[in-house]
N, C-alpha and C positions, 0 to 999 in steps of 0.2 A: 559515415559509419552506419552500417545496416545490420539489423538483427534478423536472423532467420527465426522461424517459429520455434525450432528446437532450442536455439541459444537463448531466446528471450524467456521461454518457459523456465529454463534453468535459473535465470536471474530473478524470476518472479517470486520464488519462495515455495512454489509447488513442484518445481523441477519436472523431470520427465514423468513422474508418477501421475500427472494429470493429463497426459496424452490420451485422447479419446480412444485410441486403439490399444491401450495397455491392457494386458491380461490380468485377471484376478488371481489370488493365491489358489494353488491347487492343494486340496486336502483329501484327496482320494484315499480311502482306507483308514481314515482317522476315526476312532470310535468316540473320542471325547474332545470337547472344545479346547481343553488345556493341553492336549498332546502337541508335540512339535509339528509345526506346519512346514510345508515345502514350497518355497516361492518359485514361480515359473519364470522369473526374470532376475536380473542382477540387482542385488540390494544396492541402493543409492546412498551416497553421503547426504546428510541433511544440508539445507541451504546455509544454515548458520549453526553454531554450537549451542545456542540457547533459544528457548522459546518462551513467550509470554502468554499466559492464559488471558484471552481477550473477552471472555464472557463470564457469567457468574461462577461457572465451574466446568471443568473438563475431567471426565473419568479416565482412570488409568487401569487397563486390563492386563491380565497375564499374557494374552496373545492379542493380535490385531483383529479382534472381533468382540462384539458385545455379548456373545454366549459364553465367553471364557470368564475366569474368576475376576471379579472387581476387586482391585487392590486398594484404591484410594481415590479421592476426588481433589484435584488441584483447584484452588479458588482464583477468582479474578486477580490479575496482576501477579500471581505467583510465577516464579521463574523455574523452568525445568531444563535439564540437560537434554540435548538432542544428539543421539548417537548414530542413528540410521533412519532412513525412510523406506517403507515397504508398502506393498499393496495388500490390503486386507479386505474386510467387509466394507461394502459401500453403504455406510449408514445413510448418506444422502446419495441419490443416484448419479450425481455429477462427480463424485469424488470417492476414491477407494484408497487414498493415501493415509498411512498411519506413521507416527513418529515413535521410534524406540527411545525410551527414557529410562530412568533408574527403576529397575524392577519390572518393567512392563511396557505397554504400548498405549498411546493416546491418539485419538482421531484428530486429524490435522486441520479441519476446517475452522476451528476457533482457537488455534495456536499461532500467534504471530512470530515468525522467525525474527530474532533480534540479535544484536551484538551488545557488548558491554565495553564501549570504547570511550576513553577519556581523551580530551583535547587540550592543547596548549592555548591558553587565552591569548587573544589578539586585541588588546584594548585600543591600540592606536588606530587600527582599521575600523573598530566599532564606532569611533567618532565620525566616520564618513558613511556609516551604515553598510550593511551587507546582509545577504540571505544566509540562513543557517538551518540545519536540520538536527533534530534530536538524535544523538548517537548512542544513547543509553536506552535500556528497555522502557524507562519512563523517568521523568524528572518533575518535581513539583515547582510551581511558580509561587512567588510571594509578592506582596504589595510593597515591600521594601527589600533592599539587598541584605537580608538577615533572616535566618531560619526561625527566629523567634517572632517575626512579624506575622501578620495575618496571611494565611495561605490562600492562594488562588487556585486556578485550574491545574489538574494533572496533565502533563504533555507527554505524548508517546513517541516511541521510536519511529523515525522517518517523517514525522510531521515537520512542517517548514514554517519559518517565521522570519520577520525582518528585525535584525539587531540594529538598534539605533544609538546605543550608548553603552559604556562600560564603567563600573564603579567598584571600588574595593570596600569590603566590610571591615569591621573593627579588628579582625584577626588577619587581615591581609589577603583574603580570598577574593578573586575577581567574580563579578556578576555582570551579566548582560541584561539590558532592558529591551523588551520586545514591543513590537507594534503590530504591523500587519500580520494577519493570521490569528490574532487573538484580541486586538483592540484597534479601534479607529484612530485614537490618539496614543500618546505614550502609555504603555501598559505595564504589565508586571515584570518582575525580575526572575532570572533563573541562573543557576551556577554556570559560569562560562565553560568549565571543563566538560559539561554535558552537551555542548552544542558544537557541531562541526560546521565550519564556514564552507559554503558552496562557492567554489572558485568560478570566476567569470567564464573560464574555458569550458566548464561543465554545462553552460547554458548557451553556447554559441549555436547558431542555426545549422541544421543538417540539410544536405542535398539541395543546396541553393541553386544549382544549375539545372535541376529537373524542369522540364517544360510544363508538365502537368502533375498535379498531386490530387489524390482523393482518398477518403477513408470509407470503407464499407463495414457496417455493423450488422451482422447476421444474428437476429434475436433468437432464431430457432436453434442454431448451432452454438450460440453464445460465444461468438468470435468477432474480433475486430481485425481487419486487414487493411494495411496501408499500401497504396499503389503509386508508383512513379512511372508516368508514361505507359500506363496499363500493365505494368509489371509489378507483381506483389513483392514487396521488400520487407514486410514485417507482419507477423500475425501474433495476436495474444488472446488468451482466454479472458472472458469478462464476466461481470455480474450486472445485469441490466435491471430496469425497473419492474416492479411486480404489482399486479392488481390495479387499483385506481391510480397508482403511482407509476404507470407504464412509461417506458421510453418512447417518445413520439416517432412514429414511422414517417418516412418521406425523405425528400432531399433538403438538406440544410447546409449551412456554411458556418465556418468558424467566425464568431462575432466578437469574442473577447477571450483573452487568456492572461493568466497571472501566476506567479510561482506558488501562491498560497491563498487560501480564503478560510473564513470561519463559517461553517454551515450549521444552521439550526432550523427546527421546524417540528411539526407534529404536535399532538396533545396527549396528555395522560401517559399511558404505557408506551405510546408511540413517539413520545417526545425525544428529540436528540439535539445535542449541542456539541459540535465537533470542531475544535480549534486546529488550525494548521493543516487543513486538508491539502495534500501536496499536488501541485501542478494541474489545476483545473483548466481545461480548454472548453469553453462554452460554445454550444452550437444552436441553442434556441433562446428566445427572449424570456421564456419562463424558467430558465436556469438549468436546463439539462447540460451536463458537461461530462467529458472524459476526465477522470481524475484518479489518483492513487488512494489507497485506504490503509488504515492501521487497525481498524476495529474488527476485522475478520480476515480469514484466509480461505474464504469460501467462494471460489470462482467456478463458473460453468453452469450457473442457474440464475434465474431472475430473483433478486432479493433487495434491490435498492429502492430509493424514493424517486426514481426517474432518471437518475444519472447513470453513467456507464462506468462502473468500478473496474479498474485494471490494476495489475501489480505496479509497484512504485517505479521500477525501471521503465515500464511501458508508458506510464504517465509522463515521466520526464522526456522520454523519446518523442511522444506526440507533441508535447509543448515545444520542443526544439524544432521539430520537423515541419509542422503545419505553418501555413501562411495566414496572417502576416507574421513576419519574423519578430521574435522578442528582442528587445534592446536592453542590455543589462543596466544601462544608465538610468532608464526610467521604469524598467521592470514590467511594464504592461504593454499589450498590443491589442488594437481594435481592428476588427476585420470588416470588410465591406462585402455583403452578399453578392455573389457572382464574380468576385475578384479573389476572395480568400479561399482556403481549401474547402472543398465540398465534403460533406459528411452524409452519406446515404445510409438510412436505417430501414431495414426491411425484415 
């Protein structure tokens, strides 16, 4: 199963609006910013019908530019309807995509496309443990299977965890207990209906017959490209490290990968603690990895703490495609430099 650049960008949540060659909106002859704009391209459907505000606030304007009338500010974790995506003002030079929502438009870089999907609990399978991802915009964890118990961390759409047990509460609702991705040992509980089980078939290795594989990460273009026998088979836009947290250049190799991890670091205003980071594929001993994100939708420019942020679909693809192959039974894979997939950063 191979992704072209076009198909993968559609899966990423940015869709074709983030193609580097896409035109901006044409507003020739418009005298006021609130006048009707004329797009120079076909308006796209949004990647999902809902969006979650991923930062402290995202402003909604009457038109897809910051010179038009400000209508309101949506706060962190607010949910908004997504009706269309269009090209507007490039608030950041890497991204000109705006989402049309109720009454106006909001800039897409800090809106996570999400779904609102409930699941049928699978308690029998939970006893054997399985991987699962949050399928709701967010769900809160608790230290006991009861919403009146002490609340733990908030877990976000597409984050991944290991379900290790299932338990009913007093009113008959099923809860899953989580471990990897949030806790080293048995951890908090979440509502089972909020978690989608990842089937083993979703993690089977890809292109196992390819003679050679490599990944090229172009920091200037902010692109990751995967090659099989020197043929490009997948390209995705990225967000690499910035400033003192640069992504290290050079030839590396995959040294470890796992379906999830909890990442934390920084101090003060720069502190972060991110549970359930999806599908990290590590390629340096200092912890640089290709992985998915849920805390931004801002690809195409450096902004990470050294890792290579990619859309969720791309992170899972890299996890499945790179050598060594993951084994669902034990969930982790360790690579040997020179034998595992090469990762060239330049």
